[in-house]
N, C-alpha and C positions, 0 to 999 in steps of 0.2 A: 270409620272412615279416620283419616290421622288428620291431624288437622296442616294446614298449610305455613310452608316456610319462613318464619319470619324473617323481615326483608330490611328491617330498621339500619339503618347508617349508623350512628350515634351508638350505637351495641357493641362497633368494631371501630368506631373512631379514638376510641380511646382504653386498650384491652387493660384490666389490671393483671399486676405483676405478681405475679406469685410461684417460684421458682419451685418446682415440681421433683418429688428424690425417690425412683425406683428401687427398692429395697429386695432386696429376695433373703430369706428363712428358710437354710437347709440345714436338716438333721441327718448325720450318721445314723447306722443298726444299733446302737448303741442308745441315743436320743440327742449326744452331745451338739450342740449350734456351731452350722463355719460364721469365723469370721474371717475380717479381713486386716492389715496392722497396714494404715495410709500415711505414706510418712510428715504428712504434714497434719494433720492430727495428732492430739492425746489421746493414748488408747483405742480398743480397738472398734468395728463396725459390723454391719453387715454389707454383704457385698451389695454392688449400686452403683447407682448415681444421678446421676438427672436425665430426663427425659430429652428429646428434639422435639423444634417447634413442628405438628403436626405427625411427630410418632405417635401410633398407641402403647401408652404406660408399664404395661403387661410386655412386650415387645424389645421397652428398654429395658426393667430392671433381668428380661432375659440378656437382652447385650452385653447387659454388662458385666451377668454373673463368670459368663463364658469369656469375654473378653477376661475377667481380673482370677477366675480360676478353674476355665478349662471344663465348666459342665455346661453342657446342655435339658437344656428344664423345659416344657413346656409350662407356662402358669395361664392359670384358667382362673386363681382365688386370690381377695384381699384375703386376708388374715391381721391385719389392723393400719390404720389412718389414724397418721396425728400431725393434727396442725402446730407449727409457732410459729407464733405474729413476729414483727416486725420487731428486729432491736437492732443490734450492729450489721448485721443483715436484710435482708427482703421475706417478707413471710414466704413460709415454705411449708408446704405439704407431703408428707412424705407416704407416698402408699410402702404397706409391706405385702408381699407374694406369696400365695405357700408353697415354695420349692422343694418339697418330699423330701425323702429321704434320701440319702445315697447307701450304696457296699460300702463296708470300709477299707474293700480295699477299695474303691472306687479314687485314684490319682486325685490329684487339687492342686493344680499345676499352674503358679504364677507369673507371668512374664517381667523381666529385671527392671529391677528395679528407676533405670531411668526411664521405663516404658510408660509405668503402671504408677507411679509413686505408690508402693505397694511393697511394705522389708515384709511379708508373708503372707501367708491368712494358715489356720491351724484352725481344728472343733478345737469346743472346749467349754466342759463339762457346764449345764446350767447353772448346777450350785454356785459355778466361779464365774458367773458374768458381771455380777460388779465389783469386781478386782481387776477387769478387763477392759471396761466400756465404762462411761462418765452415767451417771443416774440415768442425765432423762435417756438416754440409749438403753443401757440395761434395764429400766422401765419398758421400753417401745417393748424389745425383742421377748418383754413375760407376758405382755398383755396381748402382744403375735402368739405366744404360747396357749394360749388359754383354750386353746381349738375351734373359736370360734368363725367363719368363713361369711366371704361375701361373691357372693359370682361377678366374674369381669363381664360387662354389656359393653360394646359396642354401638350405638345407635338401633338399642335397646335388643340387640341381638351375641350370643355367646361366640365374637369369632375366634374362626378356624389357629 
């Protein structure tokens, strides 16, 4: 039997402010990692972006991946979870989803920069990640590549 839902108005009166980053780790058949090059950062990052209010994180990640690269993926597992305490930005929680492997001939389609804020996207060999990414970003990807996964659940069930 499920416990009754909690209806304490104090829990919703002032929810904590935490940005949720929904990122996707996609590799090609050689094992290279897909990175995007945003015009607002120095260095490359995994495709993805913030979730919207009440948007399941795996759907936010899939939405951003498709918008940034043209790749459609069904995301079912998280490969890394990265918490960043508040500094000059709000506290952040980044979820890295396993986007699987795409065939080498699969096109990566980046929208024009004025719409996407991306200079481009490309697959980068794993050994070259530190040359293209900020140290914290490269460390996040390295952890995501370790092969550990957690299933995505929504209300205790695997979403469709």
